[in-house]
DSSP file (Angstrom, degrees, kcal/mol; ACC not computed):
  #  RESIDUE AA STRUCTURE BP1 BP2  ACC     N-H-->O    O-->H-N    N-H-->O    O-->H-N    TCO  KAPPA ALPHA  PHI   PSI    X-CA   Y-CA   Z-CA
    1    1 A X              0   0    0      0, 0.0     2,-0.2     0, 0.0     6,-0.0   0.000 360.0 360.0 360.0 138.0   53.0   57.6  -62.9
    2    2 A X    >   -     0   0    0      4,-0.0     3,-1.5     1,-0.0     0, 0.0  -0.592 360.0 -88.9-111.8-179.2   51.2   55.8  -65.7
    3    3 A X  T 3  S+     0   0    0      1,-0.3    -1,-0.0    -2,-0.2     0, 0.0   0.703 124.1  54.2 -66.0 -18.1   48.1   56.7  -67.7
    4    4 A X  T 3  S+     0   0    0      2,-0.1    -1,-0.3     0, 0.0     2,-0.2   0.567  84.6  99.1 -94.4  -6.5   45.9   55.0  -65.2
    5    5 A X  S <  S-     0   0    0     -3,-1.5     2,-0.1     1,-0.1     3,-0.1  -0.570  79.8-116.8 -73.3 137.6   47.1   56.9  -62.1
    6    6 A X        -     0   0    0     -2,-0.2    -1,-0.1     1,-0.1    -2,-0.1  -0.463  38.6 -92.8 -69.5 148.7   44.9   59.7  -61.1
    7    7 A X        -     0   0    0     -2,-0.1     2,-0.5     1,-0.1    -1,-0.1  -0.288  38.1-118.9 -57.5 148.1   46.4   63.2  -61.3
    8    8 A X        -     0   0    0     -3,-0.1     2,-0.8     3,-0.0    -1,-0.1  -0.802  20.3-156.4 -92.1 124.6   47.9   64.5  -58.2
    9    9 A X    >   -     0   0    0     -2,-0.5     3,-1.4     1,-0.1    -2,-0.0  -0.895   2.9-163.2-103.6 107.2   46.4   67.7  -56.8
   10   10 A X  T 3  S+     0   0    0     -2,-0.8    -1,-0.1     1,-0.3    -2,-0.0   0.698  88.9  57.1 -63.1 -19.0   48.9   69.5  -54.6
   11   11 A X  T 3  S+     0   0    0      2,-0.1     2,-0.4    -3,-0.1    -1,-0.3   0.654  86.0  92.0 -89.0 -13.8   46.1   71.6  -53.1
   12   12 A X  S <  S-     0   0    0     -3,-1.4     2,-0.1     1,-0.1    -3,-0.1  -0.666  81.5-121.8 -81.4 125.2   44.1   68.5  -51.8
   13   13 A X        -     0   0    0     -2,-0.4     2,-0.6     1,-0.1    -2,-0.1  -0.391  19.2-124.1 -70.7 147.7   45.1   67.5  -48.3
   14   14 A X        -     0   0    0     -2,-0.1     2,-0.7     1,-0.0    -1,-0.1  -0.777  21.7-143.9 -89.7 126.6   46.4   64.0  -47.7
   15   15 A X        -     0   0    0     -2,-0.6     2,-0.4     4,-0.0     3,-0.0  -0.836   9.0-143.0 -95.9 118.8   44.3   62.2  -45.1
   16   16 A X     >  -     0   0    0     -2,-0.7     4,-1.6     1,-0.2     3,-0.5  -0.642   5.0-144.0 -77.7 125.8   46.3   59.9  -43.0
   17   17 A X  H  > S+     0   0    0     -2,-0.4     4,-2.5     1,-0.2     5,-0.2   0.817 100.1  61.5 -60.0 -30.3   44.4   56.6  -42.1
   18   18 A X  H  > S+     0   0    0      1,-0.2     4,-2.5     2,-0.2    -1,-0.2   0.922 105.6  46.1 -63.9 -41.5   46.0   56.7  -38.6
   19   19 A X  H  > S+     0   0    0     -3,-0.5     4,-2.0     2,-0.2    -1,-0.2   0.883 111.3  51.1 -70.9 -35.1   44.4   60.0  -37.9
   20   20 A X  H  X S+     0   0    0     -4,-1.6     4,-1.2     2,-0.2    -2,-0.2   0.915 113.8  45.0 -61.9 -45.6   41.0   58.8  -39.2
   21   21 A X  H  X S+     0   0    0     -4,-2.5     4,-1.8     1,-0.2    -2,-0.2   0.857 111.6  51.5 -66.1 -38.6   41.2   55.8  -37.0
   22   22 A X  H  X S+     0   0    0     -4,-2.5     4,-2.4     1,-0.2    -1,-0.2   0.852 104.5  57.1 -72.3 -29.8   42.3   57.6  -34.0
   23   23 A X  H  X S+     0   0    0     -4,-2.0     4,-2.3     2,-0.2    -1,-0.2   0.856 104.4  53.1 -64.2 -33.9   39.5   60.1  -34.4
   24   24 A X  H  X S+     0   0    0     -4,-1.2     4,-1.5     2,-0.2    -2,-0.2   0.933 109.3  48.2 -61.0 -46.9   37.2   57.1  -34.2
   25   25 A X  H  X S+     0   0    0     -4,-1.8     4,-2.2     1,-0.2    -2,-0.2   0.869 109.2  54.1 -60.2 -42.0   38.9   56.1  -30.9
   26   26 A X  H  X S+     0   0    0     -4,-2.4     4,-2.5     1,-0.2    -1,-0.2   0.894 104.1  54.6 -63.2 -41.0   38.5   59.7  -29.7
   27   27 A X  H  X S+     0   0    0     -4,-2.3     4,-1.8     1,-0.2    -1,-0.2   0.910 109.6  47.9 -56.9 -41.5   34.8   59.5  -30.4
   28   28 A X  H  X S+     0   0    0     -4,-1.5     4,-2.3     2,-0.2    -2,-0.2   0.871 109.6  52.7 -66.5 -37.2   34.7   56.4  -28.2
   29   29 A X  H  X S+     0   0    0     -4,-2.2     4,-2.3     2,-0.2    -2,-0.2   0.918 107.9  51.1 -61.4 -43.8   36.7   58.3  -25.5
   30   30 A X  H  X S+     0   0    0     -4,-2.5     4,-2.2     2,-0.2    -2,-0.2   0.882 107.8  52.9 -59.1 -40.8   34.1   61.1  -25.7
   31   31 A X  H  X S+     0   0    0     -4,-1.8     4,-1.3     2,-0.2    -1,-0.2   0.930 108.5  50.7 -59.3 -48.7   31.4   58.6  -25.2
   32   32 A X  H  <>S+     0   0    0     -4,-2.3     5,-3.0     1,-0.2     3,-0.5   0.898 109.0  49.6 -55.2 -45.3   33.2   57.3  -22.1
   33   33 A X  H ><5S+     0   0    0     -4,-2.3     3,-1.8     1,-0.2    -1,-0.2   0.879 106.7  56.8 -65.2 -40.6   33.5   60.7  -20.7
   34   34 A X  H 3<5S+     0   0    0     -4,-2.2    -1,-0.2     1,-0.3    -2,-0.2   0.793 108.5  48.2 -56.0 -32.1   29.8   61.3  -21.3
   35   35 A X  T 3<5S-     0   0    0     -4,-1.3    -1,-0.3    -3,-0.5    -2,-0.2   0.217 123.2-106.3 -96.5  12.6   29.2   58.2  -19.2
   36   36 A X  T < 5S+     0   0    0     -3,-1.8     2,-0.3     1,-0.3    -3,-0.2   0.803  78.2 132.1  63.7  32.2   31.5   59.4  -16.4
   37   37 A X  S   <S-     0   0    0     -5,-3.0     2,-0.3    -6,-0.1    -1,-0.3  -0.748  74.8 -82.4-100.7 158.1   34.1   56.9  -17.3
   38   38 A X        -     0   0    0     -2,-0.3     2,-2.0     1,-0.1    18,-0.4  -0.480  55.8-116.0 -52.1 119.6   37.8   57.5  -17.8
   39   39 A X        +     0   0    0     -2,-0.3     2,-0.4   115,-0.2   -10,-0.2  -0.363  65.4 133.5 -71.6  78.5   37.8   58.8  -21.4
   40   40 A X        -     0   0    0     -2,-2.0    16,-1.8   -12,-0.2     2,-0.3  -0.994  29.4-175.3-125.9 135.4   39.8   56.2  -23.3
   41   41 A X  E     -A   55   0A   0     -2,-0.4    52,-2.1    14,-0.2     2,-0.3  -0.914   3.6-166.3-127.7 154.8   38.6   54.8  -26.6
   42   42 A X  E     -AB  54  92A   0     12,-2.5    12,-2.4    -2,-0.3     2,-0.4  -0.997   6.0-174.0-141.6 144.7   40.0   52.0  -28.8
   43   43 A X  E     -AB  53  91A   0     48,-2.6    48,-3.4    -2,-0.3     2,-0.4  -0.995   9.7-155.4-134.1 142.6   39.4   50.8  -32.3
   44   44 A X  E     -AB  52  90A   0      8,-2.7     7,-2.6    -2,-0.4     8,-1.2  -0.986   9.4-161.3-119.1 130.2   40.8   47.7  -34.1
   45   45 A X  E     +AB  50  89A   0     44,-2.7    44,-2.0    -2,-0.4     2,-0.4  -0.907  10.3 178.5-114.9 135.6   41.1   47.6  -37.8
   46   46 A X  E >  S-AB  49  88A   0      3,-2.8     3,-1.7    -2,-0.4    42,-0.2  -0.974  74.9 -15.9-137.6 119.4   41.5   44.4  -39.9
   47   47 A X  T 3  S-     0   0    0     40,-0.7     3,-0.1    -2,-0.4    41,-0.1   0.860 129.5 -51.8  53.0  38.9   41.7   44.5  -43.7
   48   48 A X  T 3  S+     0   0    0      1,-0.3     2,-0.3     0, 0.0    -1,-0.3   0.468 117.8 109.2  83.9   0.6   40.4   48.1  -43.7
   49   49 A X  E <  S-A   46   0A   0     -3,-1.7    -3,-2.8     2,-0.0     2,-0.5  -0.856  73.3-117.9-114.4 148.2   37.4   47.3  -41.6
   50   50 A X  E     +A   45   0A   0     -2,-0.3    -5,-0.2    -5,-0.2     3,-0.1  -0.689  38.8 163.4 -79.5 123.4   36.5   48.2  -37.9
   51   51 A X  E     +     0   0A   0     -7,-2.6    28,-0.3    -2,-0.5     2,-0.3   0.396  66.8  29.2-119.4  -4.8   36.2   44.8  -36.1
   52   52 A X  E     +A   44   0A   0     -8,-1.2    -8,-2.7    23,-0.1    -1,-0.4  -0.947  59.5 166.9-155.7 137.2   36.4   46.2  -32.6
   53   53 A X  E     +A   43   0A   0     -2,-0.3     2,-0.3   -10,-0.2   -10,-0.2  -0.913  18.7 143.8-153.3 120.1   35.4   49.5  -31.1
   54   54 A X  E     -A   42   0A   0    -12,-2.4   -12,-2.5    -2,-0.3     2,-0.3  -0.945  30.4-148.8-154.2 170.8   35.1   50.2  -27.5
   55   55 A X  E     -A   41   0A   0     -2,-0.3   -14,-0.2   -14,-0.2   -26,-0.1  -0.954  48.6 -73.6-139.0 158.9   35.5   52.7  -24.6
   56   56 A X        +     0   0    0    -16,-1.8    11,-0.2   -18,-0.4   -19,-0.1  -0.262  48.4 168.9 -53.3 133.6   36.3   52.2  -20.9
   57   57 A X     >  +     0   0    0      9,-2.9     4,-2.5     6,-0.2     6,-0.3  -0.072  29.2 127.1-140.5  35.2   33.3   50.8  -19.0
   58   58 A X  H  >>S+     0   0    0      8,-0.3     5,-1.0     1,-0.2     4,-0.7   0.873  80.5  42.1 -64.6 -37.6   34.8   49.9  -15.7
   59   59 A X  H  45S+     0   0    0      3,-0.2     3,-0.2     2,-0.2    -1,-0.2   0.937 115.3  49.7 -75.5 -45.5   32.1   51.8  -13.7
   60   60 A X  H  45S+     0   0    0      1,-0.2    -2,-0.2     6,-0.1    -1,-0.1   0.927 123.0  29.9 -52.8 -52.2   29.3   50.7  -15.9
   61   61 A X  H  <5S-     0   0    0     -4,-2.5    -1,-0.2     2,-0.2    -2,-0.2   0.488  98.2-131.0 -91.3  -4.6   30.1   47.0  -15.8
   62   62 A X  T  <5 +     0   0    0     -4,-0.7     2,-0.4    -5,-0.2    -3,-0.2   0.917  66.4 132.8  52.9  44.6   31.7   47.1  -12.3
   63   63 A X    > < -     0   0    0     -5,-1.0     3,-1.6    -6,-0.3    -1,-0.2  -0.982  53.1-156.0-132.4 117.1   34.6   45.1  -14.0
   64   64 A X  T 3  S+     0   0    0     -2,-0.4    -6,-0.1     1,-0.2    -1,-0.1   0.677  97.9  56.5 -64.6 -15.5   38.2   46.2  -13.4
   65   65 A X  T 3  S+     0   0    0      1,-0.2     2,-2.1    -7,-0.1    -1,-0.2   0.482  75.0 105.3 -93.9  -1.0   39.1   44.5  -16.7
   66   66 A X    <   +     0   0    0     -3,-1.6    -9,-2.9     4,-0.1    -8,-0.3  -0.154  45.9 146.6 -77.5  48.2   36.6   46.6  -18.8
   67   67 A X     >  -     0   0    0     -2,-2.1     4,-2.9   -11,-0.2     5,-0.3  -0.505  62.1-110.9 -82.8 153.1   39.2   48.8  -20.4
   68   68 A X  H  > S+     0   0    0      1,-0.2     4,-2.4     2,-0.2     5,-0.2   0.905 116.7  49.1 -47.2 -49.9   38.7   50.0  -23.9
   69   69 A X  H  > S+     0   0    0      2,-0.2     4,-2.7     1,-0.2    -1,-0.2   0.920 111.3  49.6 -69.4 -42.3   41.5   47.8  -25.4
   70   70 A X  H  > S+     0   0    0      1,-0.2     4,-2.4     2,-0.2    -1,-0.2   0.953 114.4  45.2 -59.2 -50.0   40.3   44.6  -23.6
   71   71 A X  H  X S+     0   0    0     -4,-2.9     4,-1.9     1,-0.2    -1,-0.2   0.875 114.1  47.8 -60.3 -36.9   36.7   45.2  -24.9
   72   72 A X  H  X S+     0   0    0     -4,-2.4     4,-2.8    -5,-0.3    -1,-0.2   0.895 111.3  50.6 -70.8 -39.7   37.8   46.0  -28.4
   73   73 A X  H  X S+     0   0    0     -4,-2.7     4,-2.2    -5,-0.2     5,-0.2   0.921 109.5  52.2 -65.2 -40.1   40.2   42.9  -28.5
   74   74 A X  H  X S+     0   0    0     -4,-2.4     4,-1.7    -5,-0.2    -2,-0.2   0.931 112.4  45.8 -61.4 -47.1   37.2   40.7  -27.3
   75   75 A X  H  X S+     0   0    0     -4,-1.9     4,-2.4     1,-0.2    -1,-0.2   0.922 112.8  49.4 -60.4 -46.5   35.0   42.0  -30.1
   76   76 A X  H  X S+     0   0    0     -4,-2.8     4,-2.1     1,-0.2     6,-0.2   0.838 109.0  50.9 -66.3 -33.9   37.7   41.6  -32.7
   77   77 A X  H  X>S+     0   0    0     -4,-2.2     4,-2.8     2,-0.2     5,-1.1   0.861 109.6  52.5 -64.6 -39.3   38.5   38.1  -31.7
   78   78 A X  H  <5S+     0   0    0     -4,-1.7    -2,-0.2    -5,-0.2    -1,-0.2   0.910 110.5  47.1 -66.6 -43.3   34.7   37.3  -32.0
   79   79 A X  H  <5S+     0   0    0     -4,-2.4    -2,-0.2   -28,-0.3    -1,-0.2   0.919 118.3  40.4 -63.9 -43.0   34.5   38.8  -35.5
   80   80 A X  H  <5S-     0   0    0     -4,-2.1    -2,-0.2     2,-0.2    -1,-0.2   0.849 102.0-132.0 -73.5 -34.8   37.6   37.0  -36.8
   81   81 A X  T  <5S+     0   0    0     -4,-2.8     2,-0.3     1,-0.3    -3,-0.2   0.672  75.4  84.9  89.9  20.1   36.8   33.8  -35.0
   82   82 A X  S   <S-     0   0    0     -5,-1.1    -1,-0.3    -6,-0.2    -2,-0.2  -0.992  73.8-134.3-152.6 145.4   40.3   33.5  -33.6
   83   83 A X  S    S+     0   0    0     -2,-0.3     2,-0.9    -3,-0.1    -6,-0.1   0.694  87.7  86.5 -70.3 -20.8   42.3   34.8  -30.7
   84   84 A X        -     0   0    0      1,-0.1     2,-0.9    -7,-0.1    24,-0.2  -0.705  61.6-166.3 -84.6 109.1   45.2   35.6  -32.8
   85   85 A X    >   +     0   0    0     22,-3.1     3,-0.8    -2,-0.9    25,-0.6  -0.359  23.9 163.5 -95.0  56.3   44.6   39.2  -34.2
   86   86 A X  T 3   +     0   0    0     -2,-0.9    23,-0.1     1,-0.2     3,-0.1  -0.377  60.9  27.7 -69.5 155.0   47.2   39.0  -36.8
   87   87 A X  T 3  S+     0   0    0      1,-0.2   -40,-0.7   -41,-0.1     2,-0.3   0.775  99.5 118.7  63.0  28.9   47.0   41.7  -39.6
   88   88 A X  E <   -B   46   0A   0     -3,-0.8    23,-0.8   -42,-0.2    22,-0.5  -0.844  53.0-148.0-118.7 160.5   45.3   44.2  -37.3
   89   89 A X  E     -Bc  45 111A   0    -44,-2.0   -44,-2.7    -2,-0.3     2,-0.5  -0.998  10.1-150.7-128.1 135.1   46.0   47.6  -35.9
   90   90 A X  E     -Bc  44 112A   0     21,-2.6    23,-2.9    -2,-0.4     2,-0.5  -0.905  10.0-167.1 -99.8 125.5   44.9   48.7  -32.5
   91   91 A X  E     +Bc  43 113A   0    -48,-3.4   -48,-2.6    -2,-0.5     2,-0.3  -0.975  13.7 168.7-113.6 130.5   44.3   52.4  -32.1
   92   92 A X  E     -Bc  42 114A   0     21,-2.3    23,-1.2    -2,-0.5   -50,-0.2  -0.994  37.6-133.9-142.2 147.5   43.9   53.7  -28.6
   93   93 A X  E    S+     0   0A   0    -52,-2.1    23,-2.5    -2,-0.3     2,-0.3   0.798  90.5  30.7 -76.8 -22.4   43.8   57.2  -27.2
   94   94 A X  E    S- c   0 116A   0    -53,-0.3    23,-0.2    21,-0.2     3,-0.1  -0.961  99.6 -85.3-132.7 150.4   46.2   56.6  -24.3
   95   95 A X        -     0   0    0     21,-2.4    28,-0.1    -2,-0.3     6,-0.1  -0.247  57.4-101.9 -52.3 132.0   49.1   54.3  -23.8
   96   96 A X        -     0   0    0     26,-0.1    27,-2.8     4,-0.1    28,-0.9  -0.209  31.1-122.6 -62.2 146.8   47.9   50.9  -22.7
   97   97 A X     >  -     0   0    0     25,-0.2     4,-3.0    26,-0.2     5,-0.2  -0.198  38.3 -91.9 -75.9 177.1   48.2   49.9  -19.0
   98   98 A X  H  > S+     0   0    0     23,-0.4     4,-2.2     1,-0.2     5,-0.1   0.888 127.0  51.9 -62.6 -35.3   50.2   46.7  -18.1
   99   99 A X  H  > S+     0   0    0      2,-0.2     4,-1.9     1,-0.2    -1,-0.2   0.943 114.3  41.6 -64.6 -46.9   47.0   44.6  -18.2
  100  100 A X  H  > S+     0   0    0      2,-0.2     4,-1.9     1,-0.2    -2,-0.2   0.871 111.4  55.9 -70.2 -35.6   46.0   45.8  -21.7
  101  101 A X  H  X S+     0   0    0     -4,-3.0     4,-2.0     1,-0.2    -1,-0.2   0.883 107.5  50.7 -63.0 -37.0   49.6   45.6  -22.9
  102  102 A X  H  X S+     0   0    0     -4,-2.2     4,-2.5    -5,-0.2    -2,-0.2   0.910 109.3  49.9 -61.0 -42.7   49.7   41.9  -21.8
  103  103 A X  H  X S+     0   0    0     -4,-1.9     4,-2.1     2,-0.2    -2,-0.2   0.845 107.8  53.8 -65.4 -32.7   46.5   41.3  -23.7
  104  104 A X  H  X>S+     0   0    0     -4,-1.9     5,-1.7     2,-0.2     4,-0.8   0.935 110.9  46.6 -67.4 -48.5   48.0   43.0  -26.9
  105  105 A X  H ><5S+     0   0    0     -4,-2.0     3,-0.9     1,-0.2    -2,-0.2   0.931 113.3  48.6 -59.8 -46.4   51.0   40.6  -26.7
  106  106 A X  H 3<5S+     0   0    0     -4,-2.5    -1,-0.2     1,-0.3    -2,-0.2   0.846 110.5  50.8 -68.2 -30.1   48.7   37.6  -26.1
  107  107 A X  H 3<5S-     0   0    0     -4,-2.1   -22,-3.1    -5,-0.2    -1,-0.3   0.556 105.4-130.7 -80.3 -10.9   46.5   38.6  -29.1
  108  108 A X  T <<5 +     0   0    0     -3,-0.9     2,-0.3    -4,-0.8    -3,-0.2   0.850  36.6 179.3  62.4  34.9   49.5   38.9  -31.3
  109  109 A X      < -     0   0    0     -5,-1.7    -1,-0.2     1,-0.1   -23,-0.2  -0.567  17.3-154.9 -67.1 127.5   48.3   42.4  -32.5
  110  110 A X        +     0   0    0    -25,-0.6    31,-2.8   -22,-0.5     2,-0.4   0.715  69.8  32.3 -81.5 -22.2   51.1   43.4  -34.9
  111  111 A X  E     -cd  89 141A   0    -23,-0.8   -21,-2.6    29,-0.3     2,-0.5  -0.993  58.2-174.3-146.0 128.1   50.7   47.3  -34.6
  112  112 A X  E     -cd  90 142A   0     29,-2.5    31,-2.4    -2,-0.4     2,-0.4  -0.988   3.7-175.0-127.5 128.4   49.6   49.6  -31.9
  113  113 A X  E     +cd  91 143A   0    -23,-2.9   -21,-2.3    -2,-0.5     2,-0.3  -0.985   9.6 176.5-125.1 126.5   49.1   53.3  -32.3
  114  114 A X  E     -c   92   0A   0     29,-1.9    32,-1.6    -2,-0.4    31,-0.5  -0.881  28.4-140.9-130.7 166.7   48.2   55.6  -29.4
  115  115 A X  E    S+     0   0A   0    -23,-1.2    30,-0.7    -2,-0.3     2,-0.4   0.949  82.5  19.1 -83.4 -70.3   47.6   59.3  -28.7
  116  116 A X  E    S-c   94   0A   0    -23,-2.5   -21,-2.4    31,-0.1    -1,-0.3  -0.893  71.3-135.8-114.6 133.7   49.2   60.2  -25.4
  117  117 A X        -     0   0    0     -2,-0.4     2,-0.5   -23,-0.2    27,-0.0  -0.453   9.7-139.0 -82.9 159.9   51.8   58.3  -23.5
  118  118 A X     >  -     0   0    0     -2,-0.1     4,-2.7     1,-0.1     9,-0.3  -0.787  18.4-179.8-119.9  84.4   51.7   57.6  -19.8
  119  119 A X  T  4 S+     0   0    0     -2,-0.5    -1,-0.1     1,-0.2    -2,-0.0   0.784  83.1  47.9 -61.1 -26.5   55.1   58.0  -18.1
  120  120 A X  T  4 S+     0   0    0      1,-0.1    -1,-0.2     7,-0.0    -2,-0.0   0.878 134.9   2.7 -82.8 -37.3   53.8   57.2  -14.7
  121  121 A X  T  4 S+     0   0    0     -3,-0.2   -23,-0.4   -26,-0.0    -2,-0.2   0.332  82.9 141.2-131.0   6.9   51.7   54.0  -15.4
  122  122 A X     <> -     0   0    0     -4,-2.7     6,-2.4     1,-0.2     5,-1.2  -0.325  28.3-170.8 -60.6 128.2   52.2   53.2  -19.0
  123  123 A X  T   5S+     0   0    0    -27,-2.8     7,-2.2     4,-0.2     8,-0.3   0.553  73.9  60.9 -95.8  -9.0   52.4   49.4  -19.6
  124  124 A X  T   5S-     0   0    0    -28,-0.9     7,-1.3     5,-0.2     8,-0.6   0.974 128.6 -36.4 -85.8 -67.0   53.4   49.5  -23.2
  125  125 A X  T   5S+     0   0    0      4,-0.2    -2,-0.1   -29,-0.2    -8,-0.0   0.563 121.0  68.2-137.9 -20.0   56.7   51.4  -23.5
  126  126 A X  T   5S-     0   0    0     -8,-0.1    -3,-0.1     2,-0.0    -7,-0.1   0.983 117.5  -2.4 -72.4 -63.2   56.8   54.2  -21.1
  127  127 A X  S   <S+     0   0    0     -5,-1.2    -4,-0.2    -9,-0.3    -8,-0.1   0.883 143.4  20.4 -98.5 -55.6   57.0   52.8  -17.6
  128  128 A X  S    S-     0   0    0     -6,-2.4    -5,-0.2    -7,-0.0    -4,-0.1   0.679  79.9-149.8-101.2 -19.6   56.8   49.0  -17.8
  129  129 A X    >   +     0   0    0     -7,-0.4     3,-0.9     1,-0.1    -4,-0.2   0.825  37.6 153.3  60.8  36.8   57.9   48.4  -21.5
  130  130 A X  G >   +     0   0    0     -7,-2.2     3,-1.4     1,-0.2    -6,-0.2   0.889  68.8  54.3 -68.4 -41.6   55.8   45.3  -21.9
  131  131 A X  G 3  S+     0   0    0     -7,-1.3    -1,-0.2    -8,-0.3    -6,-0.1   0.526 113.2  43.5 -69.1  -4.0   55.4   45.7  -25.7
  132  132 A X  G <  S+     0   0    0     -3,-0.9     2,-0.7    -8,-0.6    -1,-0.2   0.143  81.2 129.9-126.8  20.5   59.1   46.0  -26.1
  133  133 A X    X   -     0   0    0     -3,-1.4     3,-1.5     5,-0.2     5,-0.2  -0.664  46.5-155.7 -82.2 114.8   60.1   43.1  -23.8
  134  134 A X  T 3  S+     0   0    0     -2,-0.7    -1,-0.2     1,-0.3    -4,-0.0   0.758  90.3  62.5 -62.6 -23.5   62.6   40.7  -25.5
  135  135 A X  T 3  S+     0   0    0      2,-0.0    -1,-0.3     3,-0.0     2,-0.1   0.709  89.2  85.0 -73.4 -18.7   61.5   37.8  -23.2
  136  136 A X  S <  S-     0   0    0     -3,-1.5     3,-0.0    -6,-0.1    -5,-0.0  -0.455  84.4-123.7 -86.2 160.1   58.0   37.8  -24.5
  137  137 A X  S    S+     0   0    0      1,-0.1     2,-0.3    -2,-0.1    -1,-0.1   0.408  90.5  38.6 -86.8  -0.1   57.0   36.0  -27.6
  138  138 A X        -     0   0    0     -5,-0.2     2,-0.4     2,-0.0    -5,-0.2  -0.975  53.4-177.9-153.4 135.9   55.6   38.9  -29.5
  139  139 A X        -     0   0    0     -2,-0.3    -7,-0.1    -7,-0.1    -8,-0.1  -0.943  20.6-152.2-134.6 111.7   56.6   42.6  -29.8
  140  140 A X        -     0   0    0     -2,-0.4     2,-0.3    -9,-0.1   -29,-0.3  -0.338  26.5 -98.2 -80.3 168.0   54.3   44.8  -32.0
  141  141 A X  E     -d  111   0A   0    -31,-2.8   -29,-2.5    -2,-0.0     2,-0.4  -0.653  43.7-151.4 -75.4 141.3   55.3   47.9  -33.9
  142  142 A X  E     -d  112   0A   0     -2,-0.3     2,-0.4   -31,-0.2   -29,-0.2  -0.951  18.5-177.3-121.4 134.5   54.4   50.9  -31.9
  143  143 A X  E     -d  113   0A   0    -31,-2.4   -29,-1.9    -2,-0.4     2,-0.3  -0.997  14.1-172.8-128.2 127.6   53.5   54.4  -33.1
  144  144 A X        +     0   0    0     -2,-0.4   -29,-0.2   -31,-0.2   -28,-0.1  -0.785  54.1  40.3-117.2 161.7   52.9   57.2  -30.5
  145  145 A X    >   +     0   0    0    -30,-0.7     3,-1.3   -31,-0.5     2,-0.5   0.527  61.9 149.4  86.6   7.5   51.7   60.7  -30.6
  146  146 A X  T 3  S-     0   0    0    -32,-1.6    -1,-0.3     1,-0.3     5,-0.1  -0.656  87.9  -8.9 -77.1 122.0   48.9   60.3  -33.2
  147  147 A X  T 3> S+     0   0    0     -2,-0.5     4,-2.3    -3,-0.1    -1,-0.3   0.879  91.6 159.6  54.1  41.0   46.2   63.0  -32.2
  148  148 A X  H <>  +     0   0    0     -3,-1.3     4,-2.6     1,-0.2     5,-0.3   0.904  64.4  51.4 -67.5 -42.0   48.3   63.5  -29.0
  149  149 A X  H  > S+     0   0    0     -4,-0.2     4,-2.4     1,-0.2    -1,-0.2   0.915 112.7  45.3 -65.5 -42.1   46.8   66.9  -28.2
  150  150 A X  H  > S+     0   0    0      2,-0.2     4,-2.1     1,-0.2    -1,-0.2   0.914 113.7  49.7 -62.8 -44.5   43.2   65.8  -28.5
  151  151 A X  H  X S+     0   0    0     -4,-2.3     4,-1.3     1,-0.2    -2,-0.2   0.885 114.3  44.2 -63.1 -40.8   43.9   62.7  -26.5
  152  152 A X  H  X S+     0   0    0     -4,-2.6     4,-2.8    -5,-0.2     5,-0.2   0.910 111.3  55.2 -71.1 -42.4   45.7   64.7  -23.7
  153  153 A X  H  X S+     0   0    0     -4,-2.4     4,-2.8    -5,-0.3    -2,-0.2   0.909 106.5  49.4 -62.5 -43.7   42.9   67.4  -23.7
  154  154 A X  H  X S+     0   0    0     -4,-2.1     4,-1.8     1,-0.2    -1,-0.2   0.878 112.4  47.5 -67.4 -36.9   40.1   65.0  -23.2
  155  155 A X  H  X S+     0   0    0     -4,-1.3     4,-2.5     2,-0.2     5,-0.2   0.920 113.2  47.5 -63.5 -47.4   41.8   63.3  -20.3
  156  156 A X  H  X S+     0   0    0     -4,-2.8     4,-2.3     1,-0.2     5,-0.2   0.907 111.2  52.2 -60.9 -41.0   42.8   66.6  -18.6
  157  157 A X  H  X S+     0   0    0     -4,-2.8     4,-1.9    -5,-0.2    -1,-0.2   0.931 110.6  47.5 -62.0 -43.2   39.2   67.9  -19.0
  158  158 A X  H  X S+     0   0    0     -4,-1.8     4,-2.1     1,-0.2    -2,-0.2   0.959 114.8  44.2 -60.4 -52.9   37.8   64.7  -17.4
  159  159 A X  H  X S+     0   0    0     -4,-2.5     4,-1.7     1,-0.2    -1,-0.2   0.819 111.0  54.5 -71.4 -29.4   40.2   64.8  -14.4
  160  160 A X  H  X S+     0   0    0     -4,-2.3     4,-1.0    -5,-0.2    -1,-0.2   0.914 109.7  48.2 -68.0 -40.8   39.8   68.6  -13.9
  161  161 A X  H  < S+     0   0    0     -4,-1.9     3,-0.4     1,-0.2    -2,-0.2   0.887 110.8  51.2 -64.6 -39.1   35.9   68.0  -13.7
  162  162 A X  H  < S+     0   0    0     -4,-2.1    -1,-0.2     1,-0.2    -2,-0.2   0.853 107.1  53.3 -68.1 -33.9   36.5   65.2  -11.2
  163  163 A X  H  <        0   0    0     -4,-1.7    -1,-0.2     1,-0.2    -2,-0.2   0.750 360.0 360.0 -75.1 -23.4   38.7   67.4   -9.0
  164  164 A X     <        0   0    0     -4,-1.0    -1,-0.2    -3,-0.4    -2,-0.2   0.497 360.0 360.0 -70.8 360.0   36.0   70.2   -8.8
């Protein structure tokens, strides 16, 4: 520590940027649930800025590709002006499906963070392992379990409401 470093306050909580970003994705998921969509939200960060933010909109848009990740990737590519989303991080509340995992690979997103894994249908690492496939030209760093409880709870609440 030098004279220019601020003093460290042991009582002050350390705020993890991954948690902040995942909470933004959870806000998008809540908006999706409010619109009767499967509650999944996604946020893409580039150089500390949000360049893509979306929620599932398959019902609203009548489009099977209108997943949160796909919509956020499209926004981010438009902001950057390039299809290569290097130096970005994608935050999503649930493990990407195979379609979204493929889009992540194609977009060259270097880091993907999600809340809850999907052992039955997950396309990233759980079931189909697309993000870890050695035959593909890109394999992002993956971090799982960030805000896992909140991500799981919103999905469970949505599907319990649907079953009633």
